[in-house]
N, C-alpha and C positions, 0 to 999 in steps of 0.2 A: 671272368669266365671265358672259355674258348668259344669264339664265334662259330655260328652254324652257316653253312653254305649249301646251295642247291645244285650247283654244277661247277665244272672245272674253271671256267672263265670267271665266274663270280668269286670263287675261292682265290684265284690268282690276283684279281683286282683288290680283294681284301688284304692279301699279303702285301701288296704294294703300298696300300694305305698305312699299314702297320710298320712300313719300312723294314720289312724282313725278307724281301724278295731275293736279295743276294744270298742270304743265309739259306733260303729254300733251295736255290740253285746248287749251292755247295753241298747241302745234305743229299740232294738227288744224285749228284755226281759221286759222292762218297758211297751211297748205298748201291748204285748200279755197279760201281767198281768192286765193292765187296761181293756182289752176286756174280761177278765175272761176266757182266753183260755190257759190252761196249756201247756207249752212246755219246754223241757229240752235242754238248750243251754249252755254247759260248756264254760268258758272263754278261753279255749285252743283248741276250735274246729277249724278244718281246713276250708278254704273256700269251698272246695268240699263237706265236710260233712254238713256244714251249708246250702248250696244250697239244698242238698238232704233232710235235716231235714225240712226245710221250705216247700219244695215241697210236702213232705209226709203229713205234717200237713194241708196244704191247701187242698190237695186231700181229706183227711179224713173229713175235715170240710164241703166241698162241698157235699160229698156223704152221710155223717152221721149226720151232725149238721149244717144244712144250716143257721138257725137264728144266730148261733155263728159266722159263716163265714161272714155274712152280718155285724154283730156288729164289727168284727175285721177290715173289710174294712172301716167302719165308724171311728173307733178309730185311725187307721193309717192315715186316711184322703186320701184315694185313690179316685180319681175323678170317678164318675159314667160313665162319657163319655169315660174314658180310658178303663174301663171294657167292655163297650158296643162295643168298637172297636175290641175286640178279636173275631176272626172268630170261629163260633161254630164248634166244632169237638168233639173228645172224651174228657172225663173228665181229663185224664192224661195231654193232651196238654193244656187244659184250665187252669188247676191248675199250670202248668209250667209258663204260661203267667202271671197269677195272682201273682205267687211267684216273678217273675221279677218286676212287678209293685210295689209290697210290698217292696222289697229290694230297688228299685229305690227311692221310697218315703221316706223310712227310711234314706237312704243315703243323700237325700236332707236335711232332718232335721239336721243330724249330720254335714254335710258340712257347712250349713249356720251358725250353732252354733259355729263351729270352726273358721269360716271366720270372723264373725261379732260380736262375743261377746268379751268383754274385761275383 
């Protein structure tokens, strides 16, 4: 069964334990590229740096490039209902929540591929 996490850092530590961190990085790069949103994610990035990089990018997209932000949510396949559950507050908090949703969805993709592909 897919593990459940409470925040981005906990999720990334769990991904490392499952030895799927590199797969997650590749999936993130792929989906950001598909959404035509440039992001620099080196393959040797630490979980803390990754969390910060994703959060900063989401914040920037919400504030500066909202259509690209919506396109990224669509490409990653984040449910609109999940985004609507976020309590409206300041953009920093919202972008942190969206970053967690994005990482969680990407993790699901990687986990299912690892678990069920042969």
